[in-house]
C-alpha positions as CSV (number, residue, x, y, z in Angstrom):
1,M,100.3,-0.4,160.6
2,K,99.9,3.9,161.8
3,I,96.5,4.7,159.6
4,D,95.1,1.9,160.8
5,K,95.7,2.1,164.8
6,Q,94.4,6.3,164.0
7,K,91.2,4.5,162.6
8,A,90.5,2.8,165.1
9,K,91.2,5.4,167.4
10,I,88.9,7.2,165.3
11,D,86.5,5.1,165.1
12,F,86.5,4.3,169.3
13,L,85.9,7.9,169.7
14,R,83.2,8.6,167.5
15,D,81.8,5.5,169.0
16,R,82.3,7.0,172.7
17,Y,80.6,10.2,170.9
18,K,77.3,8.6,169.4
19,N,76.8,7.2,173.5
20,Y,77.0,10.5,174.6
21,F,74.8,11.9,172.7
22,I,72.5,8.9,173.9
23,V,72.4,9.2,177.1
24,V,71.9,13.0,177.3
25,F,68.9,13.6,174.9
26,A,67.4,10.5,177.4
27,L,68.7,13.4,180.2
28,L,66.6,16.0,178.3
29,G,63.7,13.7,177.5
30,S,63.3,13.2,181.6
31,I,64.2,16.1,182.1
32,V,61.5,17.7,180.1
33,G,58.5,14.9,181.6
34,I,59.6,15.4,185.0
35,A,59.2,19.2,184.4
36,F,55.6,19.1,182.7
37,Q,54.8,16.0,185.2
38,M,55.8,18.9,187.9
39,M,54.3,22.1,186.0
40,I,50.5,19.7,186.3
41,G,50.5,19.1,189.8
42,K,52.0,15.0,189.6
43,I,54.6,15.0,190.8
44,P,56.0,16.5,194.5
45,L,58.2,20.2,193.9
46,W,61.0,18.3,196.1
47,I,61.5,16.4,193.3
48,L,62.7,19.8,191.3
49,S,66.7,18.7,192.9
50,I,66.4,15.6,190.7
51,L,66.0,17.2,187.9
52,V,68.2,20.2,188.6
53,L,71.1,17.0,189.3
54,G,70.3,15.8,185.7
55,L,70.3,19.6,183.9
56,F,74.3,19.3,185.6
57,W,74.6,15.6,184.2
58,V,73.5,16.4,180.9
59,L,76.0,20.0,181.1
60,I,78.9,18.1,181.8
61,L,78.2,15.1,179.1
62,F,78.0,18.2,177.2
63,K,81.6,19.2,177.9
64,S,82.8,16.0,177.4
65,M,81.6,15.8,173.7
66,R,82.8,18.9,172.7
67,E,86.3,17.3,173.6
68,L,85.7,14.4,172.4
69,K,84.9,16.4,168.8
70,N,88.0,17.8,169.4
71,D,90.0,14.9,169.4
72,I,87.7,13.6,166.5
73,L,88.9,16.4,163.9
74,K,92.5,16.6,165.4
75,L,93.1,12.5,164.6
76,I,90.9,13.2,161.3
77,N,93.3,16.0,160.4
78,E,96.8,14.0,161.4
79,L,94.9,11.0,159.0
80,E,95.3,13.3,156.0
81,E,98.3,14.8,156.4
82,I,100.4,10.9,156.8
């Protein structure tokens, strides 16, 4: 019974990690797109603030992903001990 609960926690955290990865990938893609459009002069320079905000969110998500990864590894190690 405890093993099933542990596996369910691992699956839940793995899905959350995957979703964070997708969001980070989308944010980085949009940041690159905005930077390119700024370099060729198609959008105004004040949009740089949006780019900085996106980078800030990416850093926050990276930190959250690192914590999730550590939690997953800890649960896997506990599962091996059982």
